[in-house]
Backbone as CSV, one residue per row, in Angstrom:
resi,resn,N_x,N_y,N_z,CA_x,CA_y,CA_z,C_x,C_y,C_z
1,UNK,0.691,-1.309,-0.090,-0.014,0.051,0.168,0.671,1.335,-0.488
2,UNK,0.443,1.952,-1.379,1.586,3.411,-1.100,1.327,4.362,-0.104
3,UNK,2.163,5.144,0.627,2.867,5.671,1.560,1.954,6.765,1.139
4,UNK,1.178,8.035,2.315,-0.106,8.931,1.435,1.028,10.220,2.176
5,UNK,1.193,10.760,1.110,2.158,12.134,1.513,1.522,13.712,1.313
6,UNK,1.377,14.007,2.219,0.289,15.466,2.188,1.799,16.995,1.610
7,UNK,1.211,17.630,1.165,2.095,18.297,0.841,1.767,19.377,1.919
8,UNK,3.291,20.310,2.146,3.365,20.904,3.458,2.257,21.842,3.385
9,UNK,1.818,22.318,3.976,0.493,23.503,4.711,-1.001,22.555,4.178
10,UNK,-1.100,21.498,3.944,-2.108,21.101,3.286,-2.851,19.955,4.664
11,UNK,-4.023,20.094,4.176,-4.809,19.529,5.626,-5.373,18.420,5.395
12,UNK,-5.601,16.807,5.913,-6.175,15.444,5.601,-7.648,16.099,5.418
13,UNK,-7.963,14.847,4.371,-9.822,15.719,3.893,-10.806,15.255,4.899
14,UNK,-10.277,14.601,6.207,-10.878,14.219,7.038,-11.231,15.670,8.323
15,UNK,-10.421,16.810,7.842,-10.172,17.746,8.613,-11.578,18.766,8.060
16,UNK,-11.556,18.737,6.544,-12.417,19.456,6.236,-14.118,18.680,5.886
17,UNK,-13.933,17.088,6.870,-14.947,16.798,6.897,-15.652,17.019,7.911
18,UNK,-14.689,16.745,9.050,-15.146,17.539,10.388,-16.168,18.830,10.931
19,UNK,-15.488,19.584,9.785,-16.026,20.924,10.026,-16.912,21.393,9.134
20,UNK,-17.255,20.591,7.914,-18.616,20.284,6.734,-19.755,20.148,7.870
21,UNK,-19.462,18.623,8.900,-20.241,18.803,9.666,-20.894,19.788,10.618
22,UNK,-20.213,20.272,11.222,-20.298,21.482,12.496,-21.071,22.540,11.371
23,UNK,-20.733,22.900,10.192,-21.371,23.508,9.312,-22.779,23.543,8.985
24,UNK,-22.988,22.208,9.075,-24.111,21.297,8.547,-25.179,21.871,9.833
25,UNK,-24.740,21.318,10.971,-25.334,21.961,12.761,-26.183,23.059,12.831
26,UNK,-24.809,24.529,12.451,-25.341,25.549,12.663,-26.421,25.841,11.670
27,UNK,-26.073,25.171,10.302,-26.911,25.406,8.935,-28.592,24.918,9.144
28,UNK,-29.077,24.397,10.337,-30.687,23.704,9.926,-31.598,24.860,10.249
29,UNK,-30.909,25.682,10.713,-32.002,27.233,10.543,-33.158,27.185,9.829
30,UNK,-33.512,26.482,9.151,-34.726,26.763,8.217,-35.770,25.617,8.686
31,UNK,-35.367,24.670,9.349,-36.204,23.701,10.276,-36.696,24.060,11.513
32,UNK,-36.227,25.291,12.123,-36.988,25.710,13.243,-38.433,26.749,13.442
33,UNK,-38.558,26.607,11.671,-39.973,27.252,11.579,-40.657,26.972,12.394
34,UNK,-40.920,25.832,12.980,-41.869,25.005,13.833,-42.005,25.926,15.266
35,UNK,-40.623,26.424,15.041,-40.542,27.134,17.204,-40.969,28.008,17.225
36,UNK,-40.775,29.275,16.174,-40.852,30.305,16.179,-42.044,30.951,15.536
37,UNK,-42.295,29.947,15.004,-43.976,30.557,13.907,-45.137,31.139,15.314
38,UNK,-45.084,30.477,16.572,-45.961,30.422,17.164,-45.914,32.293,17.369
39,UNK,-44.645,32.579,17.666,-44.413,33.980,18.307,-44.762,34.640,16.763
40,UNK,-44.758,34.344,15.864,-44.981,34.915,15.120,-46.081,35.230,14.784
41,UNK,-46.992,34.351,14.796,-48.745,34.304,15.160,-49.015,35.144,16.169
42,UNK,-48.738,35.278,17.288,-49.071,35.905,18.340,-48.257,37.264,18.836
43,UNK,-47.361,37.973,18.799,-46.947,38.873,18.857,-47.396,40.368,17.729
44,UNK,-47.578,39.307,16.644,-47.767,39.969,15.364,-49.060,39.894,14.542
45,UNK,-49.636,38.876,15.596,-51.423,38.891,15.197,-51.402,38.057,13.821
46,UNK,-50.668,37.875,13.118,-51.121,36.957,12.282,-51.928,35.534,11.979
47,UNK,-52.822,35.453,11.000,-53.505,34.341,11.301,-53.078,32.907,10.532
48,UNK,-53.383,31.831,10.794,-53.371,30.704,10.518,-52.336,30.579,9.085
49,UNK,-53.057,31.222,8.220,-53.217,31.073,6.515,-51.708,32.646,6.132
50,UNK,-51.528,32.867,7.035,-50.128,34.055,6.948,-49.167,33.326,7.038
51,UNK,-48.892,32.353,8.604,-48.047,31.726,8.750,-47.455,30.397,7.647
52,UNK,-48.658,29.589,7.315,-48.829,28.859,6.189,-47.939,29.427,5.298
53,UNK,-48.145,30.595,5.011,-47.324,31.363,3.674,-46.235,31.560,3.753
54,UNK,-45.667,32.465,5.056,-44.478,32.376,5.650,-43.672,31.264,5.603
55,UNK,-44.247,29.755,5.627,-44.072,28.037,5.893,-43.384,28.351,4.273
56,UNK,-44.099,28.545,3.452,-44.246,28.338,2.241,-42.347,28.900,1.523
57,UNK,-42.790,30.271,1.988,-41.041,31.823,1.907,-40.071,30.186,2.201
58,UNK,-40.219,29.977,3.604,-38.742,29.393,3.992,-38.681,27.953,3.212
59,UNK,-39.726,27.309,2.786,-39.716,26.105,2.037,-39.100,27.008,0.650
60,UNK,-39.712,27.533,-0.040,-38.858,27.797,-1.373,-37.544,28.526,-1.337
61,UNK,-37.319,28.904,-0.027,-35.599,29.753,0.202,-34.911,28.722,0.017
62,UNK,-35.133,27.472,0.776,-34.475,26.564,1.128,-34.355,25.836,-0.350
63,UNK,-35.097,25.451,-0.764,-34.857,24.658,-2.480,-34.353,25.122,-3.432
64,UNK,-34.160,26.444,-3.367,-33.353,27.184,-4.472,-32.121,27.003,-4.220
65,UNK,-30.977,26.392,-5.051,-29.871,26.008,-5.041,-28.939,26.377,-6.056
66,UNK,-29.811,26.538,-7.421,-29.023,26.585,-8.442,-28.001,28.146,-8.407
67,UNK,-27.857,28.892,-7.898,-27.103,30.323,-7.756,-26.269,30.133,-6.895
68,UNK,-26.230,29.196,-5.682,-24.592,28.743,-5.159,-24.140,27.605,-5.630
69,UNK,-24.785,26.773,-6.758,-23.820,25.551,-7.018,-23.252,26.740,-8.001
70,UNK,-23.767,27.608,-8.781,-23.154,28.471,-9.819,-22.152,28.999,-9.325
71,UNK,-22.418,29.942,-8.150,-21.376,30.156,-7.605,-20.257,29.390,-7.125
72,UNK,-20.447,28.299,-6.427,-19.763,27.325,-6.083,-18.389,26.895,-7.068
73,UNK,-18.830,26.717,-8.289,-18.202,26.698,-9.486,-16.770,27.726,-9.741
74,UNK,-17.414,28.772,-9.487,-16.841,29.674,-9.905,-15.687,30.738,-8.568
75,UNK,-16.165,30.762,-7.289,-15.458,30.954,-6.131,-15.313,30.444,-5.275
76,UNK,-14.261,30.496,-4.311,-13.087,29.950,-3.447,-15.366,29.518,-2.340
77,UNK,-15.242,28.178,-1.465,-16.142,28.240,-0.821,-16.280,29.064,0.099
78,UNK,-14.905,29.491,1.149,-15.303,30.465,2.325,-15.891,31.559,1.716
79,UNK,-16.477,32.226,0.094,-16.942,33.227,-0.454,-18.913,32.288,0.029
80,UNK,-18.355,31.590,-0.542,-19.879,30.585,-0.361,-20.688,30.626,0.653
81,UNK,-19.581,30.235,1.624,-20.348,30.384,3.294,-20.841,31.402,3.465
82,UNK,-19.594,32.806,2.960,-20.020,33.470,3.735,-21.095,34.802,3.732
83,UNK,-21.411,34.150,2.024,-22.822,34.741,1.301,-23.732,34.186,2.506
84,UNK,-23.424,32.294,2.034,-24.709,31.893,3.423,-24.610,32.632,4.625
85,UNK,-23.827,32.930,5.387,-23.527,33.699,6.589,-24.750,35.296,6.615
86,UNK,-24.267,35.462,5.332,-25.096,37.270,5.445,-26.135,36.670,4.995
87,UNK,-26.920,36.273,4.713,-28.162,35.398,4.003,-28.644,35.184,5.505
88,UNK,-28.257,34.461,6.307,-29.285,34.067,7.441,-29.223,35.230,8.647
89,UNK,-27.714,35.959,8.501,-28.150,37.172,9.336,-29.075,38.195,8.734
90,UNK,-29.091,38.676,7.619,-30.331,39.463,7.545,-31.616,38.685,7.109
91,UNK,-32.051,37.811,6.864,-33.154,37.153,7.064,-33.452,36.993,7.989
92,UNK,-33.259,36.395,8.782,-34.039,35.666,10.702,-33.289,37.566,11.083
93,UNK,-32.597,37.933,11.021,-32.386,39.166,11.773,-33.383,40.060,11.187
94,UNK,-33.940,40.379,10.213,-35.848,40.902,9.889,-36.718,40.605,10.859
95,UNK,-36.985,39.056,11.118,-37.590,38.723,11.506,-37.498,38.293,12.885
96,UNK,-36.153,39.024,13.536,-35.753,39.061,15.030,-37.103,40.236,15.226
97,UNK,-36.187,41.233,14.852,-36.287,42.274,15.059,-37.823,42.666,14.797
98,UNK,-38.892,42.051,13.734,-40.055,41.453,13.810,-40.874,41.642,15.390
99,UNK,-40.273,40.349,15.638,-40.835,39.464,16.750,-40.596,40.406,18.287
100,UNK,-39.589,40.869,18.441,-38.937,41.735,19.498,-39.862,43.260,18.999
101,UNK,-40.261,43.184,17.965,-40.731,44.314,17.819,-39.812,45.996,17.800
102,UNK,-39.140,45.482,17.612,-37.927,46.631,17.494,-38.120,47.460,16.285
103,UNK,-38.163,47.119,15.223,-39.273,47.521,14.241,-40.185,47.443,14.036
104,UNK,-41.453,48.237,13.894,-43.029,48.066,14.450,-43.476,47.718,12.909
105,UNK,-44.484,47.788,12.808,-45.420,47.200,11.314,-44.290,47.298,10.404
106,UNK,-43.624,46.386,10.266,-43.314,46.024,8.758,-44.363,45.387,8.083
107,UNK,-44.541,45.480,6.880,-45.268,44.989,6.268,-44.952,43.357,5.577
108,UNK,-45.899,42.729,5.857,-46.420,41.136,5.835,-45.085,40.632,4.217
109,UNK,-45.173,41.295,3.173,-43.919,40.647,2.023,-42.774,41.103,2.526
110,UNK,-42.248,41.981,3.148,-41.249,42.666,3.761,-40.961,40.293,4.980
111,UNK,-41.771,40.628,5.625,-41.101,38.934,6.489,-41.015,37.866,5.227
112,UNK,-41.864,37.718,4.613,-42.226,36.857,3.405,-40.718,37.099,2.546
113,UNK,-40.679,38.044,2.395,-38.627,37.684,1.440,-37.935,37.355,2.890
114,UNK,-38.070,38.024,3.969,-37.054,37.462,5.357,-36.644,36.735,5.068
115,UNK,-38.106,35.812,5.259,-38.069,33.987,4.887,-37.271,33.239,4.342
116,UNK,-36.951,34.105,3.189,-37.170,33.742,1.705,-35.427,33.519,1.804
117,UNK,-34.907,35.044,2.459,-33.595,34.911,2.016,-32.547,34.389,3.609
118,UNK,-33.557,34.261,4.761,-32.819,33.482,6.061,-32.660,31.709,5.111
119,UNK,-33.778,31.252,4.872,-34.181,29.755,4.424,-33.216,29.695,3.086
120,UNK,-32.621,30.361,2.494,-31.776,30.246,1.279,-30.516,29.778,1.657
121,UNK,-30.281,30.697,3.241,-28.655,30.598,3.443,-28.802,29.333,3.373
122,UNK,-29.438,27.876,4.173,-29.170,26.793,3.852,-28.533,25.950,2.954
123,UNK,-28.918,26.905,1.913,-28.469,26.112,0.504,-27.113,26.164,-0.040
124,UNK,-26.625,27.481,0.763,-25.408,28.094,0.751,-24.412,27.593,1.393
125,UNK,-24.602,27.243,2.794,-24.207,26.472,3.453,-24.022,24.987,3.024
126,UNK,-25.291,24.909,3.033,-25.099,22.491,2.028,-24.407,22.832,0.964
127,UNK,-24.262,23.606,-0.462,-23.606,23.869,-1.502,-22.189,24.013,-0.766
128,UNK,-21.424,24.231,-0.068,-19.969,25.001,0.012,-19.592,23.455,1.061
129,UNK,-20.133,23.189,1.731,-19.505,21.970,2.320,-19.959,20.510,1.545
130,UNK,-21.153,20.571,0.754,-21.684,19.156,-0.665,-19.890,18.855,-1.232
131,UNK,-19.716,20.512,-2.119,-19.037,20.607,-3.656,-17.363,20.817,-2.497
132,UNK,-17.224,20.811,-1.841,-16.127,20.854,-1.315,-15.584,19.399,-1.001
133,UNK,-16.630,19.208,-0.032,-15.762,17.396,0.521,-15.979,16.847,-0.912
134,UNK,-17.102,17.205,-1.521,-17.284,15.776,-3.172,-15.225,16.027,-4.025
135,UNK,-14.621,17.117,-3.508,-13.638,17.642,-4.282,-12.319,17.051,-3.467
136,UNK,-12.743,17.167,-2.136,-11.912,16.437,-1.576,-11.694,15.022,-1.275
137,UNK,-12.266,14.289,-1.661,-12.825,12.822,-1.473,-13.257,12.340,-3.195
138,UNK,-11.875,12.204,-3.431,-12.731,11.983,-5.371,-12.973,10.132,-5.462
């Protein structure tokens, strides 16, 4: 069996896999909608139909991963992860501002877009770690 030789300054692919697992733990934010949707309903006075449509926005955001895939082929993974972090911060940050009533009377469509963007961060995180590990483990 040939001896595995690593270039100086490189890391074994298993380090990348371990980091990917931690990123995926942190990227599970879109599956938490059932935990904070009652707060949206009670604090903001939404109907069940409005809450359901906000859930649809999250589902759409989580499912649209074509742009992260294209970007991941052109740019390094740290940029893809940074875009995911920014989308998560902006999307769920707006929802937090609305629920804590720091910003009052946000239009419904702003929350819909915010949940779409926040949930889309999962696609950015997932694409970055999946593509990186596919390249690390040929």
